[in-house]
Structures are given as C-alpha cells and as structure tokens.
C-alpha atoms as a printed R data frame, in Angstrom:
   type eleno elety resid chain resno       x       y       z
1  ATOM     1    CA   ASP     A     1   4.868 -14.170   9.381
2  ATOM     2    CA   PRO     A     2   5.932 -12.124   6.054
3  ATOM     3    CA   SER     A     3   3.300 -14.233   4.015
4  ATOM     4    CA   ASP     A     4   0.537 -13.690   6.268
5  ATOM     5    CA   ILE     A     5   1.289  -9.773   5.932
6  ATOM     6    CA   MET     A     6   1.294 -10.152   2.311
7  ATOM     7    CA   GLU     A     7  -2.214 -11.923   2.352
8  ATOM     8    CA   GLU     A     8  -3.635  -9.245   4.572
9  ATOM     9    CA   ILE     A     9  -2.138  -6.418   2.162
10 ATOM    10    CA   LYS     A    10  -3.670  -8.047  -0.578
11 ATOM    11    CA   ARG     A    11  -7.143  -8.284   1.204
12 ATOM    12    CA   VAL     A    12  -7.107  -4.362   1.997
13 ATOM    13    CA   LEU     A    13  -6.146  -3.659  -1.577
14 ATOM    14    CA   ASP     A    14  -8.893  -6.017  -3.169
15 ATOM    15    CA   SER     A    15 -11.546  -4.130  -0.703
16 ATOM    16    CA   HIS     A    16 -10.203  -0.745  -1.946
17 ATOM    17    CA   GLN     A    17 -10.287  -1.805  -5.443
18 ATOM    18    CA   CYS     A    18  -6.506  -0.957  -6.046
19 ATOM    19    CA   GLU     A    19  -4.946  -2.541  -8.811
20 ATOM    20    CA   TYR     A    20  -1.607  -4.350  -7.946
21 ATOM    21    CA   GLU     A    21   1.214  -6.770  -9.293
22 ATOM    22    CA   VAL     A    22   3.822  -8.671  -7.139
23 ATOM    23    CA   ARG     A    23   7.167  -7.466  -8.206
24 ATOM    24    CA   ASP     A    24   8.919  -9.368  -5.983
25 ATOM    25    CA   ARG     A    25   8.639 -11.904  -3.217
26 ATOM    26    CA   PHE     A    26   7.387  -9.365  -0.600
27 ATOM    27    CA   LEU     A    27   6.962  -6.229  -2.870
28 ATOM    28    CA   TYR     A    28   3.680  -4.939  -4.195
29 ATOM    29    CA   PHE     A    29   3.247  -2.293  -6.731
30 ATOM    30    CA   CYS     A    30  -0.274  -0.464  -6.133
31 ATOM    31    CA   THR     A    31  -2.267   1.598  -8.617
32 ATOM    32    CA   THR     A    32  -5.858   3.602  -7.768
33 ATOM    33    CA   LEU     A    33  -7.699   6.540  -9.050
34 ATOM    34    CA   GLU     A    34  -8.197   8.884  -5.944
35 ATOM    35    CA   PRO     A    35 -11.360  11.059  -6.814
36 ATOM    36    CA   LEU     A    36 -10.368  14.622  -5.808
37 ATOM    37    CA   THR     A    37 -12.630  17.546  -6.148
38 ATOM    38    CA   ASN     A    38 -13.202  17.999  -9.841
39 ATOM    39    CA   VAL     A    39 -10.485  15.255 -11.142
40 ATOM    40    CA   ASP     A    40  -9.564  11.934 -10.652
41 ATOM    41    CA   ALA     A    41  -5.635  11.631  -9.417
42 ATOM    42    CA   LEU     A    42  -3.573   8.673 -10.359
43 ATOM    43    CA   VAL     A    43  -1.546   7.475  -7.280
44 ATOM    44    CA   GLN     A    44   1.107   4.889  -7.524
45 ATOM    45    CA   TRP     A    45   3.104   3.501  -4.528
46 ATOM    46    CA   GLU     A    46   4.646   0.443  -3.671
47 ATOM    47    CA   MET     A    47   4.013  -1.778  -0.313
48 ATOM    48    CA   GLU     A    48   6.885  -3.847   0.865
49 ATOM    49    CA   VAL     A    49   7.272  -6.408   4.067
50 ATOM    50    CA   CYS     A    50  10.344  -5.929   5.793
51 ATOM    51    CA   LYS     A    51  12.340  -6.101   8.987
52 ATOM    52    CA   LEU     A    52  12.050  -3.561  11.385
53 ATOM    53    CA   PRO     A    53  15.559  -2.044  12.275
54 ATOM    54    CA   ARG     A    54  16.833  -3.087  15.790
55 ATOM    55    CA   LEU     A    55  13.336  -5.145  16.314
56 ATOM    56    CA   SER     A    56  12.710  -8.974  15.777
57 ATOM    57    CA   LEU     A    57   9.486  -7.946  13.883
58 ATOM    58    CA   ASN     A    58   8.228  -7.669  10.542
59 ATOM    59    CA   GLY     A    59   6.636  -4.153   9.008
60 ATOM    60    CA   VAL     A    60   5.039  -2.494   6.192
61 ATOM    61    CA   ARG     A    61   6.611  -0.208   4.386
62 ATOM    62    CA   MET     A    62   5.120   2.160   1.787
63 ATOM    63    CA   ARG     A    63   6.668   4.761  -0.661
64 ATOM    64    CA   ARG     A    64   5.106   6.727  -3.162
65 ATOM    65    CA   ILE     A    65   6.048   6.211  -7.043
66 ATOM    66    CA   ALA     A    66   3.433   8.967  -8.524
67 ATOM    67    CA   GLY     A    67   0.993  11.260  -8.075
68 ATOM    68    CA   SER     A    68   0.173  14.110  -5.943
69 ATOM    69    CA   SER     A    69   1.284  13.937  -2.125
70 ATOM    70    CA   SER     A    70  -2.113  14.830  -0.864
71 ATOM    71    CA   ALA     A    71  -3.871  11.905  -2.958
72 ATOM    72    CA   TYR     A    72  -1.200   9.545  -1.706
73 ATOM    73    CA   LYS     A    73  -1.766  10.549   1.709
74 ATOM    74    CA   THR     A    74  -5.627  10.048   1.677
75 ATOM    75    CA   VAL     A    75  -4.602   6.617   0.347
76 ATOM    76    CA   ALA     A    76  -1.900   5.549   2.562
77 ATOM    77    CA   SER     A    77  -4.215   6.867   5.583
78 ATOM    78    CA   ARG     A    78  -6.933   4.710   4.167
79 ATOM    79    CA   ILE     A    79  -5.100   1.671   3.460
80 ATOM    80    CA   SER     A    80  -2.830   1.329   6.573
81 ATOM    81    CA   ASN     A    81  -6.138   2.182   8.869
82 ATOM    82    CA   ASP     A    82  -7.421  -0.791   7.515
83 ATOM    83    CA   LEU     A    83  -4.595  -3.296   7.873
84 ATOM    84    CA   LYS     A    84  -4.994  -5.667  10.903
85 ATOM    85    CA   LEU     A    85  -1.276  -6.397  11.988
C-alpha cells in the first residue's frame, strides 16, 4: 500500500536525522548534511511513491535536487538499504 510505503520512508528518514517535508500526497522533499572529508555537503532530493511500469507494484523513485553526486549516492544507498519494502 502506498501509505505504508510513505510511513516506512518517514521511519528511515527519521532514523537518519534527515529533514523532510511532504510536498504532495506521495512525495517527500528531503535535506541532510553529508559529512565529507573536511566539509559538510548539503544534499537535497525527492522520494516519491509511484507505480512501477508494466507491473502491479508500487516503488520508490529518488531524484537528486542539489548536492554533489557522490554525496547523494552515499545518502541514497544508506537510505535505500534501510527501507524494508
């Protein structure tokens, strides 16, 4: 159920101390500071619950808004690994 997926995303974002806001019924806008070598990198991204094409399943689409691609990749990997879907 998409609502259950939204709750799971919220749980994981809270556990990683990410800031987020609901922009649409099934869309989170997320922000975090990713500590890199000697600076903190601001990373912003969207997480959307959507229907997977040609399947009758729901999935999560993540899209980077701001921040370096390496910092985003680190954040996205950590968050997606913790999601229990």
